[in-house]
C-alpha positions in Angstrom: -2.6 12.2 -14.7 -2.7 14.2 -11.6 0.8 15.8 -10.6 0.2 16.2 -6.9 2.8 14.7 -4.8 2.1 11.6 -2.9 2.0 12.1 0.8 -0.1 11.6 3.9 -2.5 8.3 4.4 -2.3 6.3 1.3 -4.1 3.1 2.0 -3.7 0.0 -0.1 -7.2 -0.7 -1.8 -9.0 -4.2 -1.2 -10.3 -5.7 -4.0 -13.8 -6.8 -3.1 -15.1 -10.4 -4.6 -18.4 -11.7 -4.6 -19.3 -15.4 -3.3 -18.1 -16.6 -6.8 -14.9 -15.0 -6.5 -15.6 -12.5 -9.1 -14.7 -8.7 -8.8 -17.5 -6.9 -7.0 -17.5 -3.4 -8.8 -20.5 -2.0 -6.8 -18.3 -2.7 -3.4 -15.2 -1.5 -5.0 -16.8 1.8 -5.9 -18.4 2.2 -2.4 -15.1 1.4 -0.7 -13.3 3.9 -2.7 -15.8 6.7 -1.6 -15.8 5.6 1.8 -11.9 5.9 2.0 -11.9 9.3 0.3 -14.4 10.6 2.6 -12.5 9.3 5.7 -9.6 11.3 4.7 -7.4 9.3 2.2 -4.8 11.3 0.6 -4.2 8.9 -2.3 -5.0 5.3 -2.8 -2.9 2.4 -4.0 -4.4 -0.6 -6.2 -3.3 -3.9 -7.6 -0.6 -4.4 -4.6 -0.1 -7.4 -2.2 -2.9 -6.3 0.3 -5.2 -5.9 -3.1 -4.9 -9.5 -4.0 -3.1 -8.0 -7.1 -1.0 -11.1 -7.5 -4.3 -13.2 -7.6 -6.0 -11.4 -10.5 -5.7 -12.2 -14.1 -4.3 -9.5 -16.4 -7.8 -8.8 -17.7 -9.0 -8.1 -13.9 -6.1 -6.1 -13.0 -6.7 -3.7 -15.8 -10.4 -3.7 -14.9 -9.8 -2.9 -11.2 -7.5 -0.2 -12.4 -10.0 1.3 -14.6 -12.9 1.2 -12.1 -10.6 2.8 -9.5 -9.4 5.7 -11.6 -13.0 6.2 -12.9 -14.5 6.2 -9.3 -11.5 8.4 -7.9 -12.3 10.7 -10.8 -9.1 12.7 -10.0 -10.2 13.7 -6.5 -6.9 12.0 -5.1 -3.8 10.2 -6.7 -3.9 6.8 -7.6 -1.0 4.4 -7.6 -0.9 1.2 -9.7 1.3 -1.7 -8.4 3.3 -3.8 -10.8 3.6 -7.5 -9.7 5.2 -8.8 -13.0 8.8 -9.3 -12.7 9.8 -9.3 -16.3 11.5 -6.0 -17.0 9.5 -5.6 -20.4 6.2 -6.6 -19.2 6.7 -4.1 -16.1 7.4 -1.6 -18.7 4.3 -2.3 -20.6 2.3 -2.1 -17.4 4.0 1.2 -16.5 3.3 2.6 -20.0 -0.6 1.6 -19.8 -0.9 3.0 -16.1 0.2 6.2 -17.7 -2.3 6.3 -20.4 -4.9 5.4 -18.1 -4.6 8.2 -15.8 -2.5 6.7 -12.7 -0.4 9.2 -10.7 2.6 6.8 -9.9 3.5 3.2 -10.3 5.0 0.8 -7.4 6.8 -2.4 -7.6 9.2 -4.6 -5.6 12.4 -5.8 -6.8 12.1 -8.8 -9.2 11.8 -12.1 -7.6 10.1 -15.6 -8.2 10.2 -17.8 -5.1 13.9 -18.4 -4.7 14.9 -16.9 -8.0 15.9 -13.5 -7.1 17.7 -10.8 -8.9 20.9 -9.1 -8.2 22.0 -5.3 -8.0 22.6 -5.1 -11.9 19.2 -6.8 -12.3 17.2 -4.6 -10.0 18.6 -1.5 -11.7 17.8 -3.1 -14.9 14.3 -3.7 -14.0 13.3 -0.3 -12.4 15.2 1.4 -15.4 12.9 -0.5 -17.9 9.8 0.8 -16.0 11.4 4.3 -16.1 12.2 4.3 -19.6 8.4 3.1 -20.4 6.6 6.1 -19.0 7.2 9.4 -17.2 5.2 8.3 -13.8 7.1 8.6 -10.6 8.2 5.3 -9.4 7.4 4.0 -5.7 10.0 1.3 -5.0 8.6 -1.0 -2.4 11.0 -2.5 -0.1 9.5 -5.6 1.6 10.8 -8.8 3.0 8.5 -10.7 0.6 10.9 -10.3 -2.2 13.7 -12.0 -0.1 16.0 -9.2 -1.5 17.4 -7.1 1.4 18.2 -3.8 0.2 20.2 -1.6 2.6 19.8 1.9 2.6 23.1 2.8 0.8 21.7 0.4 -2.2 18.4 2.5 -2.1 20.2 5.6 -2.5 22.2 4.4 -5.2 19.2 3.2 -7.2 17.3 6.5 -7.0 20.6 8.0 -8.3 20.6 5.7 -11.2 16.9 5.9 -12.0 15.7 9.3 -11.0 12.0 8.5 -11.4 12.4 6.4 -8.3 11.2 9.3 -6.1 9.4 7.6 -3.7 10.0 4.6 -1.4 7.7 2.3 0.6 10.0 0.8 3.4 8.6 -2.2 5.3 11.3 -4.0 7.2 11.5 -3.5 10.9 14.2 -0.8 10.7 12.0 1.3 8.5 12.8 4.6 10.7 16.4 4.1 10.1 16.2 3.6 6.4 13.9 6.6 6.1 16.1 9.0 7.7 18.9 8.1 5.7 17.0 8.4 2.7 16.1 11.9 3.8 19.5 12.8 4.4 21.1 11.8 1.5 18.5 12.4 -1.2 17.2 15.8 0.3 15.0 17.6 -2.1 15.4 14.7 -4.9 13.4 12.6 -2.6 9.9 12.6 -3.2 8.7 11.1 0.1 9.2 7.8 1.9 6.1 5.8 3.2 6.1 3.0 5.8 3.7 -0.1 5.5 3.9 -3.4 7.3 0.4 -2.7 8.7 1.3 0.7 9.8 2.7 -0.7 13.4 5.8 1.8 13.2 3.9 4.8 11.9 4.6 7.0 14.8 8.4 6.3 14.6 8.3 6.5 11.1 6.7 9.9 11.1 9.4 10.9 13.6 12.1 9.9 11.2 10.6 12.2 8.4 8.4 9.7 6.6 5.9 11.4 4.2 3.0 9.2 5.3 1.9 5.6 5.5 0.5 3.0 3.1 -1.4 0.4 5.2 -4.2 -1.7 4.4 -7.8 0.2 4.0 -9.7 -1.0 7.0 -8.7 1.8 9.5 -8.9 5.1 7.6 -10.1 7.3 10.3 -7.5 6.2 12.6 -4.9 6.8 10.5 -6.1 10.3 9.0 -6.8 11.4 12.7 -3.4 10.3 14.1 -1.6 11.9 11.2 -3.7 15.2 11.6 -2.6 15.2 15.3 0.9 14.8 14.7 0.9 17.4 11.9 -0.8 19.9 14.4 1.9 19.3 17.0 -0.2 17.0 19.3 2.5 14.1 19.5 1.2 13.0 22.8 -2.5 12.9 21.4 -1.4 11.2 18.2 0.4 8.4 20.4 -2.7 7.8 22.6 -5.0 7.4 19.7 -2.6 5.2 17.8 -1.6 3.0 20.6 -5.4 2.4 21.4 -5.6 0.8 18.0 -2.2 -1.0 17.9 -3.7 -4.2 19.1 -5.7 -4.3 15.9 -2.6 -3.7 13.7 -0.5 -6.6 15.4 -3.6 -8.9 14.8 -3.5 -7.9 11.0 0.2 -8.4 10.6 0.8 -11.5 12.6 -2.6 -13.4 12.3 -5.3 -12.0 10.5 -3.9 -10.5 7.0 -6.4 -10.0 4.0 -8.8 -12.0 5.8 -9.2 -9.9 8.5 -9.4 -6.6 6.6 -12.1 -8.0 4.5 -14.0 -9.2 7.4 -13.9 -5.8 8.8 -15.1 -4.2 5.8 -17.9 -6.6 5.3 -19.0 -6.0 9.2 -19.3 -2.2 8.3 -21.4 -2.8 5.1 -18.7 -1.5 3.1 -18.2 -4.6 0.7 -20.9 -7.3 0.3 -18.9 -10.4 1.1 -15.5 -10.9 3.0 -14.4 -13.4 0.2 -10.7 -13.6 -0.6 -9.4 -15.4 -3.6 -8.7 -18.9 -3.1 -6.6 -20.4 -1.9 -6.8 -18.7 1.5 -5.7 -19.4 4.8 -7.5 -22.8 6.1 -6.9 -21.5 9.7 -8.8 -18.3 9.4 -12.1 -19.5 10.8 -10.8 -20.6 13.6 -9.2 -17.1 14.2 -12.6 -15.4 13.9 -13.5 -15.9 17.5 -10.2 -14.4 18.5 -10.9 -11.3 16.1 -14.6 -11.1 17.7 -13.1 -10.7 21.2 -10.7 -8.1 20.0 -13.3 -6.1 18.1 -15.5 -6.0 21.3 -13.0 -3.3 22.5 -13.9 -1.0 19.6 -16.6 0.9 17.9 -16.5 0.0 14.1 -17.9 3.6 13.2 -14.7 4.9 14.6 -12.5 3.2 12.1 
């Protein structure tokens, strides 16, 4: 396990599949090396954009092991926990620590319309914290259906000190990030944005330590971050706004299908296959993506 802090551009690693929907190990390893070469400061796997919720338990462990083996300690790796039973989540956290992960990430427990309450959320993350010494990234995402206001996030961090990072993905992310920084100070490991990265600049201005978007624009995000850190706010905005239409398309129309289509066209993965069932409308969206991509050079992604 690396003890380096998480910060910067930490993309969600896609899980490549072959035409038979089997995990494509060669493509996964090639993609990891590409992201590191293009400036990734860390990687997250088994998360939503990784299709982790569509993998079997054995596949999840295999993908994690391949990822950690290929990264070989070069950058931190975060393993996402997608089970919502506290006991099982603790077992996954314990396994992640033994395997060499740098941190684990999870949303509050939910299952469809069956959601937990404040006490249940605290119990869930407490079980993860009790099972391993890894830092926890709490993912605040609309998918869970559980709205967590800033004061509740702050209280959770106080009750479960291993919650040292947050990935905030609601539309008011800059305000939540600022509130976390103000309240937690040095106790806060860092707050990341997500949500396809569309609020990246606003999140950085509010004190975010980085972003956790999908993995198809590594050079873009790493260049924007470098410009911001170098004090070139205008240059960061010009560059980011040039690619903002792609992020909006991903968030509202393309999702994982778009991400994999771009990675496939770059020759990084051998197939754009997503785990079924997938969006039946996606083939009809491809001409829209073609028109959008005509404005860009894939080599600059």
